C-alpha positions as CSV (number, residue, x, y, z in Angstrom):
1,M,-41.3,-26.0,-32.4
2,Q,-43.8,-28.6,-30.8
3,L,-47.1,-27.4,-30.1
4,P,-49.3,-29.2,-27.8
5,S,-51.8,-32.6,-29.6
6,C,-54.5,-30.4,-28.6
7,V,-54.2,-28.0,-31.5
8,A,-54.3,-30.6,-34.2
9,N,-57.7,-31.9,-32.8
10,L,-59.8,-28.6,-31.8
11,Q,-62.3,-30.0,-34.8
12,D,-62.3,-32.9,-32.6
13,Q,-63.7,-31.1,-29.3
14,N,-67.3,-30.9,-30.7
15,E,-67.9,-33.8,-33.0
16,G,-70.3,-32.5,-36.5
17,A,-69.3,-28.7,-34.9
18,Y,-66.3,-27.1,-36.5
19,P,-64.3,-24.8,-34.8
20,T,-64.2,-20.7,-35.5
21,N,-61.0,-19.1,-34.4
22,A,-58.3,-20.4,-32.9
23,A,-54.8,-19.2,-31.3
24,I,-52.6,-20.7,-28.9
25,L,-50.3,-18.2,-26.6
26,Q,-47.0,-18.8,-25.8
27,R,-46.2,-17.0,-22.8
28,V,-42.3,-16.1,-24.0
29,L,-39.1,-14.5,-23.1
30,S,-38.1,-14.1,-26.8
31,A,-39.9,-14.9,-30.4
32,S,-39.0,-14.4,-34.0
33,V,-40.2,-14.8,-37.6
34,T,-37.7,-15.6,-40.3
35,V,-38.6,-15.9,-44.0
36,D,-36.2,-16.6,-46.8
37,Q,-33.3,-16.5,-43.8
38,K,-34.2,-12.9,-42.6
39,V,-35.4,-11.9,-39.2
40,V,-38.5,-10.0,-40.1
41,S,-40.1,-9.2,-36.5
42,S,-38.8,-10.2,-33.3
43,I,-40.3,-9.3,-29.3
44,G,-38.8,-9.9,-26.1
45,N,-40.9,-10.6,-23.0
46,G,-44.5,-10.9,-24.1
47,I,-46.8,-13.5,-25.9
48,L,-46.3,-15.3,-29.4
49,V,-49.7,-16.1,-30.7
50,L,-50.7,-18.9,-33.6
51,A,-54.0,-17.5,-34.9
52,A,-56.5,-18.7,-37.5
53,M,-59.4,-17.4,-38.9
54,A,-62.6,-20.4,-40.0
55,P,-65.3,-20.0,-41.7
56,G,-68.4,-18.0,-40.3
57,D,-66.1,-15.5,-38.3
58,T,-66.6,-12.4,-38.5
59,E,-64.4,-8.9,-37.1
60,K,-66.3,-9.0,-34.1
61,D,-65.1,-12.7,-33.2
62,A,-61.5,-11.3,-34.3
63,E,-61.8,-8.4,-32.0
64,R,-63.1,-11.1,-29.4
65,L,-59.8,-12.8,-29.7
66,A,-57.6,-10.2,-29.9
67,S,-59.3,-8.4,-26.9
68,K,-59.0,-12.0,-25.0
69,I,-55.8,-12.5,-25.9
70,L,-54.6,-9.0,-24.2
71,K,-56.7,-9.1,-20.7
72,L,-55.4,-12.8,-20.3
73,K,-53.9,-13.0,-16.9
74,L,-51.0,-15.4,-17.7
75,W,-48.1,-13.8,-14.9
76,D,-47.5,-13.3,-11.5
77,D,-48.1,-10.4,-9.6
78,D,-45.0,-8.3,-7.8
79,S,-46.1,-10.7,-4.5
80,G,-45.9,-13.9,-6.2
81,R,-49.4,-14.0,-6.8
82,R,-50.1,-16.8,-9.8
83,W,-52.1,-15.8,-12.8
84,K,-52.9,-12.2,-11.8
85,R,-51.1,-9.9,-14.9
86,S,-51.7,-9.3,-19.0
87,V,-49.3,-9.1,-21.7
88,Q,-49.7,-5.2,-20.9
89,D,-50.1,-5.3,-17.3
90,I,-46.5,-6.2,-17.3
91,N,-45.9,-3.8,-20.6
92,G,-44.7,-6.6,-22.8
93,E,-44.5,-7.5,-26.4
94,V,-46.4,-9.2,-28.3
95,L,-46.3,-11.5,-32.0
96,C,-49.1,-12.6,-33.9
97,V,-48.2,-15.5,-36.9
98,S,-51.1,-16.6,-39.3
99,Q,-50.7,-20.2,-38.8
100,F,-54.8,-21.8,-40.5
101,T,-52.8,-25.1,-39.7
102,L,-54.3,-24.7,-36.3
103,L,-58.1,-25.5,-37.6
104,A,-56.5,-28.8,-39.3
105,S,-58.4,-32.3,-38.5
106,T,-57.3,-35.4,-38.3
107,K,-60.5,-38.0,-38.1
108,K,-60.1,-39.8,-40.7
109,G,-56.5,-40.9,-41.9
110,N,-53.2,-39.6,-41.3
111,K,-53.5,-36.8,-43.9
112,P,-54.5,-33.7,-42.0
113,D,-58.1,-32.0,-43.7
114,F,-58.1,-28.2,-43.9
115,H,-61.3,-27.5,-44.7
116,G,-61.8,-25.9,-41.2
117,A,-59.8,-23.3,-42.8
118,L,-60.7,-20.4,-44.4
119,N,-60.0,-19.8,-48.1
120,G,-56.4,-17.6,-48.6
121,D,-58.2,-13.6,-49.3
122,E,-60.5,-14.2,-46.8
123,A,-58.4,-15.2,-44.5
124,R,-56.0,-12.7,-44.6
125,R,-58.8,-9.8,-44.2
126,L,-60.1,-11.4,-41.0
127,Y,-56.3,-12.2,-39.4
128,D,-55.5,-8.5,-40.8
129,C,-59.0,-7.8,-39.0
130,F,-57.6,-9.2,-35.4
131,Y,-54.2,-8.3,-36.2
132,R,-55.0,-4.5,-36.7
133,K,-57.4,-5.1,-33.3
134,V,-54.5,-6.7,-31.1
135,Q,-52.4,-3.6,-32.1
136,E,-55.6,-0.8,-31.4
137,G,-56.2,-2.7,-28.1
138,Y,-52.2,-2.1,-26.8
139,N,-49.2,-0.3,-28.1
140,P,-48.8,-0.7,-31.8
141,E,-45.1,-0.5,-31.1
142,K,-45.1,-3.8,-28.8
143,V,-46.9,-6.2,-31.2
144,Q,-45.2,-7.5,-34.3
145,N,-46.4,-9.5,-37.0
146,G,-45.2,-12.6,-39.0
147,V,-45.7,-12.6,-43.1
148,F,-49.4,-14.0,-44.4
149,Q,-49.2,-17.2,-46.4
150,A,-45.1,-17.3,-46.2
151,M,-43.4,-20.5,-45.1
152,M,-41.9,-19.0,-41.6
153,Q,-38.9,-20.3,-39.2
154,V,-40.7,-19.1,-35.6
155,A,-38.3,-19.1,-32.8
156,L,-39.1,-18.9,-29.0
157,V,-38.0,-19.5,-25.9
158,N,-40.9,-20.5,-24.2
159,D,-41.3,-19.0,-20.4
160,G,-42.9,-21.7,-17.8
161,P,-43.3,-23.1,-20.0
162,V,-46.8,-21.6,-20.3
163,T,-49.3,-22.5,-23.7
164,I,-52.9,-21.7,-23.4
165,E,-55.0,-22.3,-26.7
166,I,-58.2,-20.1,-26.7
167,T,-61.2,-20.2,-29.3
168,A,-63.6,-18.2,-30.0
169,G,-66.6,-20.6,-30.4
170,Q,-67.5,-23.7,-32.3
171,T,-70.7,-23.7,-34.9
172,D,-72.7,-26.2,-36.3
173,K,-72.9,-28.3,-39.6
174,K,-75.5,-25.0,-40.3
175,G,-72.3,-22.6,-39.5
176,E,-74.6,-21.4,-36.5
177,K,-72.7,-20.3,-33.5
178,N,-73.1,-21.8,-30.3
179,A,-70.7,-20.7,-28.1
180,T,-68.2,-18.2,-27.2
181,S,-64.9,-18.8,-25.0
182,D,-66.1,-16.1,-22.8
183,E,-69.4,-17.7,-21.8
184,P,-69.4,-21.5,-19.9
185,A,-70.3,-24.4,-22.7
186,P,-73.5,-25.6,-22.3
C-alpha cells in the first residue's frame, strides 16, 4: 500500500512546528489487518483509518479526531450528490490502525526522523482513547482495530480512490497548539 507523499511531510507543512495527532482516511470497499499470517480484523464497505499520536496530544485531541472521522462526508447521497454522507450515514464499518510513521520528518537527509511521535506507552494510551472514542461515537460492533506496535500487513480495496489527511492541529516549538482541524488557519 502506497500512501500519498503528503503523509511523509506533515512536519514540513508549518516550518518550526510539530504536528499533533494525524490520520489518513481511505474510503474502502474492504480492508483487513494480518499479523503473523493471521487475519486479526477485517471490514467491508467503510473507512480505513491510519492514526498517529504526537507529543502534546491530549485525550480531548483524540476525541476530536474520532468525532471528525465519524462525521466526515465521504459518500454520495442516493441522488448522486457528492460528499453528502458519513460512514455512519451509510452504516459502514471502520478499521483503525495505529501508525506512528505518519509523523515522520524527512527534512534532513534520507532517513525518516520519528521525534514527532510519542513514546510507546503514551502513544498506546492515547491511541486506545482514540479507538474507544470511535467505538463510543458509533456502533462498537462496526469498529475494528489493528494490533498496536505489531508488524502488520494492511490490505485494502480503495473506493474511488478517496484518501483524506486529517490533523488535529499544529503545535509550536513550545508544544502550544495554534490550530485545530475544525478551525481555519490564521
